N, C-alpha and C positions, 0 to 999 in steps of 0.2 A: 434363059439361064439366070439373068439378073433377077427376074421376078421370083425365081426359085430360091435364090440366096437371100433375098430381102427379109422374109419372115424369120429365117435363122439368125441373121445379123441383128434384127430387132430383138429377138428373144435373148441373145447374148448381152445386148446392151441393157435390157431390162434387168437381167440377172446381175450385171455389174453394178448398175445403179442401186438395185435393191441391197446388194451386199455392202456397198459403201454406206448406204443409209442405215443399215443395221449396225455397222461398226460405229457410225456417228452416234446413233441412239445409245449404244452401250457406253460410249465416252460421256454422253450427256447425263445419263442416269447413274453412272458410276464413275464420276470424275476422279482423277488421280489425287492421292493425298499430297498436299504441299509440304515443303520443308521450311522450318522457321529458324531464324538465327538465335532463338531463345527457347527456353523450356521453363517449367515450373521452378527448377533449381536455380534459374537466373535471378529469381525474386525471393530471397530468403525471408523477407518480411511477410510474405503471403503464406498463410497457414490454412489451407482449404479443408473443409469438411466434405468428403465425398458424398454425393447425393445421387439418388435415382428416383425417377417418377414415371408414371404411366400416362401416355398421351391419350387423347380422345379416342383413338382407334386401337388402343391397347399395345402401342409400341413402347418399349422401355427406353427412356432417355437418361443418359448418364451425365452428371455434371459436377460442379464444385461450388461450394457456398463459402464465401469469405465474410465472416461476421465482422462488422465494423463498430465504431464507437456509437453510431446512430442506427436507428431502426429503419431509416429511409433506405430503400433498395434500388439499385440500378442493375437491370438484367442486360447482359451483353450478348448480342447475336452475331454470329460470324458470317462470312461470305460464302459464295457458291463453292462447294467442295472443300471448304476450310473446316477446321476443328476449333474447339474452345481454346486451344493454345494460341491461336491468332489473337485472342483478346486479352492475353496476359499483360501486355504493356498498359492497356486501358484499365484493367482491374487494379494494377499497382497504383496508378495516380488517383483513381477514385477511392480506393481503400485508404490511401494516405490522407485524403481529404475527409475521412471519417465515414464514408458510405459503406453500407453492406452491399456486397456484390455477388451476383450469381452468373456463372457461365455454364454452358452445356454443349454437348455434341449433338448436332442436329441428326435427324433420322438418316440412316445409311452412312453415318460416320461413326465407325467403331470406337468405343464399345457400345454405343447406342444401337438399337435395333432398326428395323425398316429395310425395305428392299431398294428404294430408289431416292435419289435427290430430284426434287420436282420443281425447282426454281420458284418456290413460294406457294405452290398450289396447296400442299399439305403442311408445309412448314409454318404457314401463318396460323393454322389451328394448333400446331404444336406449341407455339409461343403462348397462346392462351392457356394451354394446359400447364405450362411453366408458371404463368401468373396464378393459376388456381393453386398450385403447390405452394408458391411463395406466400400468397395471401393467407394461407391456412397456418403458417408458422407463427409461433408465439413471439419470435424475436424479429419479426418484420412488421412494420406499420403498413397495413393493407391500403391505407389512404395515401401512401407516399411511395409509389412504385413508378419508376421511369425505365425507359429502354433506350439503349444506344446500340445501333447496328451498323455494320460495315458492308457496303456493296449489297448483295442480296439480303443480308441481315437488316440493312436500312429499309429496304422495300418491305420486308416482312414486318418490321416494326410499324410502318405506316398502315399496312393492311390490317394488322391485328388491333392497333390502337383505334382505327376507325370503327371497329365493332366492340371493343372492350374498353369501357370508360374507366376501368380501374387503372389503366395506364395513364398516368397523370402528365407525362412529358415524353417527347420523342426527340432523339438526336439521330438524324438520318445522315450518315457519312457515305456519300458516293452511291446511293441507291439509284435504281432505274425507275423510269416513269411507267413503262408498259413493256411486257414481255416481247411482243412482236418486234418492237423497235430495237430492243437490246439484243435480241437473237440475231437480227440482221447486222447490227454494228459490231458485235463481239464474238460471233460464231467462230471465226478462224482462230481467235486468241484462245478460247476455252476448249473448242472441240478439235482444233488443228486440221480443219478441212475448209476448202473454199466455201464461202457463204452461198454462192450460186454455182450449181443448182442444188446443192446438197442440204441447205438449211431447211427448206420446206419439207423435203423428204424425211430428213432426220427427225424433225419435230413431229411429223405425222406418225412415224414408227414409234417414237418415244411415248407419245400420247397413247397410242394403242397398247403398248406394253404395260404402261403404268396405270391405265384407266383414268387419264386426266385430260384436261384441256389447258395447256400452257398459255395459249393466246388470250385466255380470259384473266390472266394475272395483270392487273392494271392499277397500280397504286395511285396514279394521277387521277383516276376517277373517284377515289374516296378520300383524297387529301382534305377536302373541305369539311368532312365529317369529324375530324379530330378537334376542331375549334369548339369551345374556347380554351381547350388545353393547348399549351404552347408547343411549337415545333422549331427545332434548330436544324437547318440543312447545310451541310458542309460538302464541298466538292473541290478537287483540284481543277484549276481553271482551264487546263489543256489536256484533260484526261483522254487518252486514246483508246481505252478499253470500254469504259462506260462513258460515252461522250457527255460533257458537262451540260448540254442542253436538256438532258434528262432531269437534272435538278432544277434547271430554270423552269421547266414545265411544271414540276411538282410545286415549286414555290409559287408560281402564278396561280395554281389551282388551290393552294392552301388559303385559309382565312386567318385573320389575326387571332392571337399573337403569333407571328412567324418571323424568323430571322434567316437570312442567307449569308453565308461566308464562303467566298471563292478564294482558295489558297493558291498562290503562285506555284506552278509545277505541272508536269505532264504525266505523272504516275497515276496509279489507280489505288485508292484506299490508303495512300501514304501521307495524308495530311498531318497526322500526328507525328510522323517521322520528320517531315520537312519543316514543320512549324510547331515543335513540341511544346514550348513554354506558352505560346499564344493559344494553341489548341486546348491545353489543360485549363488555362485561365478562362477561356470562353465557355467551355463545357461546364466547368464547376460553377461559374457565374450564372449560366443559364439554368442549371438545376436548382441553385439557390433561389433564383427569382421565381421558379416554378413551385416553390414551397417544399422542395424535397431536402 
């Protein structure tokens, strides 16, 4: 009797795990939209020009262009599941400093097109499409383009700058060093399922659905290729979501000129909130020293 029941029980277990893995992959590929304490209306001095561009794979990306006193441009890239509204506080202080600023909604973040959020696999190429668009504008100095990214956006900035020398400076705020490590560390936070045993199953299903290989997303492997262009790495010292050792590995792999700033705090991507004045001073100083 027991031998008869075992195949059925095993089948039910496989169905259960497969169903949970599918649900996890859906959450991974279509993360919930976050809510912010601010909106564009919070910043009356920001007057955006709505923009749209076509990515390398014909995806429509929607964004905002904030023309500044100078033609030096800072592109802002948001985190996993976030939208360009996440970057409004950064757009404000950079615009006040005279910079032209560009924000955009990543793929699969409406109103931009695209089917899936891919943890940087496709987004890194999207950023290069944004650089293409910006460099072709007459009101942008194509030799003075920098990128500031938060969380996944920081990792995207690293991956893109390693291949695109038009990106003259990178500010990586709380980015991860490699996808396998960050999936293991923050799976429960982002996907809301236990990492074991569901993380490998979820990743495998998500990869299959999106036709990608997330495990190959490894900013740490290409950090050294950004030099001699400068990199500023920022991370909260006790980040529990993307552990700070991700930035320590990225910093160790980077070549000069490079700067690491660990901000007291245990949040994720909140360094600008907890150390606003110092954050703005350091970022603006870094961009100035980079020639932007």
